[in-house]
N, C-alpha and C positions, 0 to 999 in steps of 0.2 A: 504493500500499500503506499509506503514511504516513497519507493522509487517511482510509482506512478505519479504522485503528488509533486515530486521533484521535476518530473519531466513536463509536467501540465500546470505548474504553479502559476505561470503567466495568465492562465485562462480561469483561475480560481478567484472569485472575489471574496476576500477574507472579511468577514464582519465580526470577527472574534475580539472582544475588549478584554485584554489581559489586565486584571486588577493588580497592579503593583503593590507589594507590600511596604506600606509607608514606613514601618519601623526600620527597614534595612538602610542602614547608613545615615539615618535621620533620627532615629529613636522614636518609641512608641509613646503617643500622648493619650492619656487615659480619660479624654473627655467624652461626654455623651454616652455614658454607660447605658446598657439597655437590658433588661431580663427577658431572654427568650426560652428559659425553662432550664431543665437539667443540663449543667455544663459538661457532664461525662457522656451525654446521649448524642446520637446522630440524628439529624432533622431531615436528611434527604439522601438518596443514593442515585447517582448518575452513571449508568453502565456498571462498572465494577469499582467505581470511586465513591466513597461515602463522604457526605458534607456534614462535618461535626459542628456540635453547638458552640465550641470554643472558636472555631474558624469563623462562624458568623458573627460572634460577639466582636471578636478582633477586628473583622473587615468593617462591621458598622462603626465601631469606635474610630478607625482610621478615617473612614468617610466624614464622620461628624467633625473630626479635628480639621480636616481640609476645609469643609464648608464653613466652620467656624472662623478659621483663619481669613478666608475670603470675605467674610461677613463682618470681619473686625470684632469678633467676640460677641455678636449680637444673636447667635444661633441659640435656640432652645428646644426642648423636647416637642413642643407643639409645631414649631416650623419644620423641624426634622422630620415629622409624621407627614406634614403637609408636602414636603419635597420628596417623599417616599424612599427615604434612606435606607429602611429596612429591605424594601423590594430591590433597590440598587444593589445592595450588599449581597443579597441571595443570588440576584442575577449573575454577578461577577463570580460567585463561588461556583455556580452551575457551569458557567462558561470555562472556567479553569478546569473544572472536572471533565469536561468533553476532552480538552487538550491532554489532560493526564490519562484518560483512557486511550487516546491515540498513542502516547508514549509507551503505556504498558502493552498495548496490542503489539508494538514493534520493538520491544526490549530495550527501550531508552531509559536507562537509570543513572543515577548520581552516586558515584562511589562515596564511601566514608572519608576518602582522602579529599575528594573534590569538595564535599561539605565542609570539612575542616578548614580548607584553604579560604573558602567563601566566608566562613564565619569569622576568621582571623583577619580578613580584609575589611571588615565592617568598622569604619573609622569611630562610630560611637562606642566600641567596645576596646579601643586603642588608647595607650598612655605612651607619649613620646614615639608614636609610630609603630608600637608593638602591642599585640594583644594583651589584654590585662583581664585575667581569670576573675579577679575581684570585682572589677567594673561590670563584667558580664553577669556575675552571680547577683550583684546589687540591682541590676536592671530587672532580672527576672523576679527578684524579691518585691520590688517595688510595683511590678505589674501583676502580681500574685500568679506567676506563670512557671511551669517548670521547663527545664532545659529540653525535655523531650517533645513538648508541644511546639516550642519556638523553632527547634531544629527540624521538626516534621514540616512545618510550614515553609521554612528556608529551603529544604529539599524539594518541595513541590515547585516552588518558584524557580529554582535552578533546573528542574526538570522541563518546565515550560519553556524557559529561555533555550535549553539545548534543542529541544523539538523543533522551534521555529528556526533555530540556526541551521539545523539539517535540513530545512525546507528550501533555504536560500541556495540557488544554483544559477550559473550562467546559462543563457540560451544554448541549446545543442546546435551544433553546425547545420544539421538539416533544417531546423527552425529558421536559423538566419538566412540560408539560402532561399527558403520559401517566401519569407517576406521580402528579400531583396528582388526575387523574381517578380512578385506581385507590384512592387513600387517601380520596377522597370517597364512594365507593360504599358504602352501607350497608342493612341490612335492618331493618324495624320489627317488633318482636315484642311479645306481650302475655303476661304471666305472673302468676301467683298462688302465693304460698307457702302450703302446706297444712300444718296442724296435726294432732295426734291427733284432735281434736275433729271434724275435717273428714272423717275416714276412719271409715266405717261397716262393720265387719268382723265377721262371726259366726263364732265359733270354736267347734268341735266338740270335745268331750273327747277322743275317740279320736285325732284328728289332733293335738291338743295333746300328748297322751301320747306319740304317735309321734315328734313332733319333739323332745320332751325326752329320749326315749331316744337318739336319734341325737346329741343336743348337750349331754347332761348333764355332760360334762366341763367345759363353760363356765359351769355354774351351781353355784358352790361358794362357801362362806363364805371370807372373807379368812384367810389363814394367820396364826396368832398364835404368839408366842415368848415364853418365859419367860426373862428376863435376870437373871443373878446376878453381882453385882460383889464382888471381893475386893480389898481395898487393902492393899498391903504398904508401910508407911512407912519411908522409907529412913533417917530420923532415928534409927531404932531400931538401926540397923547400926553396930557399933563398929569404929573404925579406929585402928590404931597408927601412930605417926610412921614406923616402918620401912616399913609398907605404903604410906604416903603418898609416901615418898621413892622407893620402887621404882616405883610408878605414874607418878610424874613423870618419872623417868629414862627409862622406856621410852616415854613419850608426850610429851616436852618439846616436840616440833615442833608440836603441837596448841595451845600456849599462847604466843600472841603478841599484841602491842599492834595498835593501828590502823595502825601504819606497818609492821607485819611483824616487828618486833624480837621475839626470843624473851624471855619474861618468866622471872624467876627463880622458885623455888619459893615463896618469901614472897610474891611479887607475884601468883602464880597460885594460892595455896593454897585460896582459897574454891572456884575452878572445879574444882581437882584433887580437892578433899574431895567436891564434889557427884558428879563422874564416877565416883569409887571407890566411893561409896556405892550409886550406880545399879547399877553392875557387881556388886557383892557382894549387893544385895538381889534381883538377877534370881534367883539360885538359890533363895532362900527364897520367892520368887513362884511359881517354877515346881512346887516341893514342895507348896506351898499348893493350887495349882491342881490338881495330881493327886490330892490328898486329897479336895478338894471334888467332883472328878469322880467318884471312886470311891464317894462318898457316906459 
């Protein structure tokens, strides 16, 4: 089966979403704990692979941590339920289980030595670049997890990675030749661009009139508009100091400097005067417009 998939991997559309174990290399964050039942039991079986309660708990917690970080710490259990995090976690695990079934069917395994090397390369468990057993044990203790559970999850992740690595393969020579041949096939054509002078058409008046009657809506002169402008000068609007003070008091938050500091009336007087003149001249402009419209 692996050899067939290697040869035909370019025609397969992989929709498998591999749920990356968030605590590998970054540490597991125990936010968003969720009770799914007995921790020792299995909640599902996909082919020959069982989905454990522990795996679901850990995957859910990892998802919760990721969403909580994106939402700047504002995620709660109600929102997590709305987002369907439990369903997402379960979907990830069942998808992983399908890949693990493929690996088991084709004898893809992770040796104890490979598991040990991967564990020792997790930076979260290193001290001065070297694996520290005490740091590892402390991590397991704080997460209430035993080494067997953690290493089983790590082994599954490594198995999935190895499975996909084996599916990566360059195109076979025959495939390359077939595609190259298809791209090289072409037809030769001859064409000529015709102009109005090359087309000799006799037009009968009756047919021309009939065509015009059916399409006369398309043959109209362009629309024309007469535009009249009436300008109201704001400088003609008289403003008293009392009006200026009242306008500034009501709108002082609009007058700030480049650093956002509020300006005094004296500092913003020019801008305040301009705004108030525009506001008062609006009424005059509307009256003038109505008068012009009435003629």
